[in-house]
N, C-alpha and C positions, 0 to 999 in steps of 0.2 A: 947448361947444370949438371945436375949429376941429382937424381931421383935420391929423395932419400929415406922415401914408406916403407915399412917394412910389410902394410896389406895392402888390400885393393880398394882405393875407394870410389864411387860412382859417385855421380849429380842428382840430386837432387832441393825437392822446393820446401823446404821445413821452417814451422813457426817454430820459434829457441823466447825464451829468457832465461837473458845473462846476467845471472847474481853475484856482487862487487860487495865485500862487504855492504854494507849497506843501499848500494845500488841497487835497480832490478832494471839493467836495458830490455825489447823489443829488440829482437832481429831475428833473418835471417839467414837459419845456412845454407849454403849451397852444393856443397859433396861433404860425404861423412866415408868416415871408413870403418875399424873393431876401434882403432889408434890416437883420432881424429878428427874434425873435425875445419871444414873454412867458416869462418860466420864474414860475411856481409857486413859492412855498417861500416861509417863515420872513422878514423883515427881518432879525433875530440872523445869520440860517445867510451868508448873504447879504450879499457886496462893498460897498465901500463906492460909490454915486451915483464916473460918471464912468471908476473902477479896469476893465480891463486883463483880459479876461479868454480867459479858449476855450472853448469848449463841445464836449462827447462828443456827438456819432448815431450809434442806427446807421439808414440806410436801405436803403433792400428800391428798385432800378434794372433794371428793365427781370428783371426775375425772382433778383439778386441780388444779396445782404445783403453791405453794405461799411459799413466805418465812415469815420465826417470826425469833425473833429482845426477845429474853427474859431474862429478869432484874432477875439474880441468890445468890446464897450463894456456897462459896468452908463449905460442914456440916464435912467431912474425908476424909483421905490421907489415900489412898493406895499406897505398893509397883506398882500397873494397873491399881495407876486410884484415881477417884475421885468420892466423894458422892456429888452432890448439888442438893439445894430446891432451888422452885425457888419460887421468888416476885408475885407480880405484873402480873397476864398473856393478856393479852390486851382479850376477850370477839370472835377473829378474834381464835387465837390460841390459846383456849380455849377447843373448843369447835373442835377444826381440830385433841386437845393429846385425847378428851376422845374420839374417833373415832378410834383415834390407838390405842385406854388403850383397849378397849371392847373389841373393831372385832377382835386385832390379833388369 
């Protein structure tokens, strides 16, 4: 299978909040890149393919902990979770992701 990712992904274990319409689901991010992430979860707890979601992450940058809300879309669903691609990431969140991905 050909790799379709544009940026490096790193394995992580991050607690996250997946917001979809009026639903809030606690989940775990298992890998992350500048363009997306894989969210662990059962398919019945996840929105449908191509659904627009918001991913809430608490990330550390420069010794400071910040909460980020990242718009994303469900791009792949497996029996272990979902692959998401990020939408427009605000600059502060983007630089925190850069630090996380390239310093892991």
